[in-house]
C-alpha positions in Angstrom: 0.0 0.0 0.0 1.2 3.5 -0.8 -0.2 6.9 0.2 0.4 10.5 -0.6 -1.4 13.2 1.4 -1.3 16.9 1.6 -3.4 19.3 3.7 -3.7 23.0 4.6 -5.7 24.8 7.2 -6.1 28.3 8.7 -8.2 29.9 11.3 -8.6 33.3 12.9 -10.7 34.5 15.8 -11.2 37.5 18.0 -13.5 40.3 18.9 -13.4 43.7 17.1 -15.8 46.7 16.7 -17.8 46.9 13.5 -20.1 49.9 12.9 -19.8 50.7 16.6 -20.8 47.1 17.6 -18.4 44.6 19.2 -18.4 41.4 17.1 -16.9 38.1 18.2 -15.9 35.9 15.4 -14.2 32.6 14.5 -13.4 31.8 10.9 -11.5 28.7 9.7 -10.9 26.8 6.5 -9.3 23.5 5.6 -8.2 21.7 2.5 -6.8 18.2 2.2 -6.0 15.9 -0.7 -5.1 12.3 -0.4 -3.9 9.7 -2.9 -3.9 6.0 -2.1 -2.9 2.8 -3.9 -3.7 -0.6 -2.5 -2.2 -3.6 -4.1 -2.7 -7.3 -3.4 -5.7 -6.9 -1.2 -7.6 -10.0 -0.5 -11.3 -10.6 0.1 -12.7 -14.0 1.0 -15.6 -15.8 2.6 -14.6 -17.6 5.8 -15.7 -20.9 7.3 -16.7 -19.8 10.8 -16.3 -23.4 12.1 -12.6 -23.6 11.0 -11.6 -20.0 10.7 -10.1 -20.6 7.3 -10.9 -18.9 3.9 -13.0 -20.7 1.4 -10.6 -20.5 -1.6 -13.2 -20.8 -4.3 -14.7 -17.5 -3.1 -11.4 -15.6 -2.8 -10.7 -12.5 -4.8 -7.6 -10.2 -5.0 -8.0 -6.5 -5.4 -6.1 -3.5 -6.5 -7.5 0.0 -5.7 -6.4 3.5 -6.6 -8.2 6.4 -4.9 -7.9 10.1 -4.8 -9.9 12.2 -2.3 -10.3 15.9 -1.8 -11.9 17.8 1.0 -12.8 21.5 1.2 -14.4 22.8 4.4 -15.0 26.0 6.4 -16.6 27.4 9.6 -17.7 31.0 10.2 -19.3 31.8 13.5 -20.3 35.3 14.6 -21.8 36.7 17.8 -22.6 40.0 19.3 -24.2 41.4 22.5 -26.7 44.2 22.0 -27.0 46.1 25.2 -26.6 43.9 28.2 -29.6 41.6 27.7 -29.6 40.6 24.0 -27.2 38.2 22.3 -27.3 37.2 18.6 -25.2 34.4 17.0 -24.7 33.2 13.5 -23.1 29.8 12.9 -22.2 28.5 9.5 -20.5 25.2 8.4 -19.7 24.0 4.9 -17.9 20.8 3.8 -17.4 19.4 0.3 -15.7 16.1 -0.5 -14.9 14.2 -3.7 -13.7 10.7 -4.1 -12.3 9.3 -7.4 -11.7 5.6 -7.4 -10.6 2.8 -9.8 -10.6 -0.8 -8.7 -9.7 -4.1 -10.3 -10.8 -7.4 -8.8 -10.0 -11.0 -9.8 -11.8 -13.9 -8.2 -14.2 -16.7 -8.5 -17.9 -15.8 -8.7 -20.0 -18.3 -6.9 -23.2 -17.2 -8.6 -21.9 -17.7 -12.2 -19.5 -20.4 -11.4 -16.7 -18.6 -13.3 -13.4 -16.9 -12.6 -13.8 -13.2 -13.4 -11.9 -10.0 -13.6 -14.0 -6.9 -12.7 -13.1 -3.3 -13.4 -14.9 -0.5 -11.6 -14.6 3.3 -12.0 -16.4 5.5 -9.5 -16.6 9.3 -8.8 -18.7 10.7 -5.9 -19.2 14.3 -4.7 -20.8 15.1 -1.3 -21.6 18.5 0.3 -22.9 19.3 3.8 -23.9 22.8 4.9 -25.6 24.3 7.9 -26.5 28.0 8.6 -28.1 29.0 11.9 -29.2 32.4 13.3 -30.0 32.4 17.0 -30.8 34.8 19.8 -31.1 35.0 23.6 -33.0 37.8 25.3 -33.1 38.3 29.0 -36.2 40.5 29.1 -36.0 41.0 32.8 -34.7 39.1 35.8 -37.7 36.7 35.5 -38.2 36.4 31.8 -35.9 34.9 29.1 -36.6 34.0 25.5 -34.4 31.9 23.2 -34.9 31.2 19.5 -33.1 29.7 16.6 -33.6 29.3 12.8 -31.5 26.7 11.0 -31.2 25.9 7.3 -29.2 22.9 6.3 -28.6 20.9 3.1 -27.0 17.7 1.9 -26.1 16.7 -1.7 -24.6 13.5 -3.1 -23.6 13.4 -6.8 -22.5 10.2 -8.5 -22.4 11.3 -12.2 -21.2 8.0 -13.5 -20.2 4.6 -12.0 -19.1 2.0 -14.5 -18.4 -1.7 -14.1 -16.9 -4.0 -16.8 -16.5 -7.7 -16.4 -14.2 -10.2 -18.2 -14.3 -13.9 -17.7 -11.0 -15.8 -17.4 -11.1 -19.0 -19.5 -7.7 -20.1 -18.3 -8.4 -19.6 -14.6 -7.5 -16.9 -12.1 -3.7 -17.1 -12.8 -4.2 -16.7 -16.6 -3.8 -13.5 -18.5 -6.3 -14.7 -21.1 -9.6 -12.9 -20.7 -12.8 -12.3 -22.7 -15.6 -9.8 -22.2 -18.6 -11.5 -20.4 -20.7 -10.2 -23.3 -24.1 -12.1 -23.0 -24.6 -11.5 -19.3 -26.7 -8.5 -18.1 -24.1 -7.8 -15.3 -21.2 -7.7 -17.8 -21.2 -3.9 -18.3 -23.2 -1.7 -16.0 -23.5 2.1 -15.8 -25.1 3.8 -12.7 -26.0 7.4 -12.2 -27.1 8.8 -8.8 -28.2 12.2 -7.5 -29.6 13.2 -4.1 -30.6 16.6 -2.7 -32.0 17.2 0.8 -32.9 20.6 2.4 -34.2 21.2 5.8 -35.5 24.3 7.6 -36.0 24.3 11.4 -37.3 27.0 13.8 -37.6 26.8 17.5 -38.4 29.1 20.4 -38.3 28.7 24.2 -39.6 30.9 27.0 -38.5 30.6 30.6 -40.1 32.2 33.7 -38.1 32.2 36.9 -39.7 33.2 40.2 -39.0 32.7 43.9 -35.8 33.3 45.9 -32.7 31.4 46.8 -33.3 27.6 47.3 -37.0 28.1 46.8 -36.6 29.4 43.2 -39.0 27.9 40.6 -38.9 27.7 36.8 -41.5 27.3 34.2 -40.5 26.7 30.5 -42.6 26.4 27.4 -41.4 26.1 23.8 -42.1 24.8 20.3 -40.3 23.5 17.2 -41.1 23.1 13.6 -38.9 21.2 11.1 -39.5 20.6 7.4 -37.3 18.4 5.3 -37.5 17.7 1.6 -35.4 15.1 -0.2 -35.2 14.1 -3.9 -33.2 11.1 -4.9 -32.7 9.7 -8.4 -30.8 6.4 -9.1 -30.6 4.9 -12.5 -28.7 1.7 -13.4 -28.4 0.2 -16.9 -27.0 -3.0 -18.3 -25.1 -3.0 -21.6 -24.8 -6.5 -23.0 -24.5 -8.4 -26.3 -28.1 -8.9 -27.1 -28.4 -7.2 -30.5 -28.8 -8.7 -34.0 -25.2 -9.7 -34.1 -22.8 -11.3 -31.7 -19.2 -10.4 -30.7 -16.6 -12.8 -32.0 -14.1 -14.4 -29.6 -11.5 -11.9 -30.9 -13.8 -9.0 -30.3 -14.4 -10.1 -26.7 -10.7 -9.9 -25.9 -10.5 -6.2 -26.7 -10.2 -3.6 -23.9 -13.4 -1.8 -22.9 -12.2 1.4 -24.6 -12.3 -0.3 -27.9 -15.4 -2.5 -27.4 -17.4 0.7 -26.7 -15.7 3.1 -29.1 -18.6 2.9 -31.6 -17.4 0.2 -33.9 -20.2 -2.2 -32.8 -23.1 0.4 -32.7 -23.9 0.9 -36.4 -27.6 1.0 -37.4 -27.4 -2.2 -39.5 -25.2 -4.3 -37.2 -26.2 -3.3 -33.7 -24.5 -5.6 -31.2 -25.5 -4.2 -27.8 -28.8 -4.0 -25.9 -29.3 -1.5 -23.1 -31.7 -2.5 -20.4 -32.6 -0.8 -17.0 -31.8 -2.8 -13.9 -34.3 -3.1 -11.2 -32.0 -2.1 -8.3 -32.2 1.5 -9.6 -35.1 3.8 -8.8 -36.0 7.3 -7.6 -38.1 8.8 -4.9 -39.2 12.1 -3.3 -39.7 12.4 0.4 -41.3 15.0 2.6 -41.0 15.1 6.4 -42.8 17.6 8.7 -42.4 17.6 12.4 -44.2 20.0 14.8 -43.6 19.8 18.5 -44.3 21.7 21.7 -43.4 21.2 25.3 -44.1 22.6 28.8 -42.2 21.8 32.0 -41.9 23.1 35.6 -39.1 22.9 38.0 -40.5 23.4 41.5 -38.7 23.5 44.9 -40.6 21.6 47.5 -38.1 22.5 50.2 -34.5 23.2 50.6 -33.4 19.7 49.5 -36.3 18.5 47.3 -37.1 19.5 43.7 -39.9 18.3 41.5 -39.4 18.5 37.7 -42.3 17.5 35.4 -43.6 18.2 32.0 -44.7 16.8 28.6 -43.7 17.1 25.0 -46.2 16.6 22.1 -45.0 15.7 18.7 -46.8 15.4 15.4 -44.9 13.8 12.5 -46.0 13.4 8.9 -43.8 11.7 6.3 -44.6 11.2 2.7 -42.4 9.0 0.4 -43.3 8.7 -3.3 -41.1 6.1 -5.0 -40.7 5.2 -8.6 -38.8 2.0 -9.4 -36.6 1.5 -12.5 -39.4 -0.4 -14.3 -41.8 2.6 -13.8 -44.0 1.2 -11.0 -44.9 3.6 -8.2 -45.6 3.4 -4.5 -46.7 5.9 -2.0 -46.2 5.8 1.8 -47.7 8.4 4.2 -47.2 7.4 7.8 -48.4 10.0 10.4 -47.9 10.0 14.1 -48.9 12.1 17.1 -47.1 11.3 20.4 -47.4 12.6 23.9 -44.2 12.1 25.9 -44.6 13.0 29.6 -41.9 12.9 32.3 -41.7 13.4 36.0 -38.6 13.4 38.3 -38.0 14.0 42.0 -34.6 15.1 43.0 -33.6 14.8 46.7 -30.3 16.1 48.2 -29.9 13.4 50.9 -26.6 15.0 52.1 -24.2 17.5 50.7 -22.5 14.7 48.8 -25.4 12.3 48.0 -28.3 12.9 45.6 -31.3 10.7 45.0 -33.3 10.9 41.8 -36.6 9.1 41.1 -38.0 9.5 37.6 -40.6 8.2 35.3 
């Protein structure tokens, strides 16, 4: 195995005046790039009774991978007067993985020794942006709120798989395209987008003095998430009007698919969708509210109780690769109560009873 990595990061933070307002900030960024080559990897099924590999299911691998990461954080905060604080928190990450893999082994389903070539490129992004505030309206009243927007994407613009059979066995260099099998050449395309918006607010009332201080809190939350995913997978195999010759099947993939076998009068290949593909859209809505009280029953006993109510509605509309559709719409409303009794038995021992 060999690796080559490089990375760079920088960050700055502090508190400086801006337009007459003191602003606290933390800003950081990072970049990393890694290259990796793995040779003579081995993958096998094992007999759990003996702890040994089952040789006929063994395959050897060679993998080359290049990965890149870009990321950043930007957090800001400021205090308006003495009782109002505002914060903005932002995070963004983007990764990309480019991979090539070769695998030689015995396929137990087909009963053949095979050589499999895979090329894969995947991009992923994650972001989160939040604006929040805390307001101490008076000694007894406090309000907290937050609005958060987040998103996730995953792009797989093209994953290809090409399979040779090995007529002379795993140690032989003789190979031929597994032309008439629907798994011989597969192209897969994937795309996913998800976006969420969440808003929450809490109010706290504090009253009483010293050890007899009480608190009442109420709040609510709404979260909406929308996702769209598309996954398409196609088989390319020798199912046309003509068949590849033995000599044709020994050509590299770049020549087999360079256009020489795709003329209008001598079409060789058939393209067929595979059922493991499919697409769906999803919609998730969550609404919740809570109320709780923290009451002092004496100098050493406190009672904390409350309840949370949640309403969840999910809708998933799926379309399979063959065009069939399905719709799922589960909906739930839950009440989640809780009660706890905290007792300070001594200065060093605490007893809690909860339900």
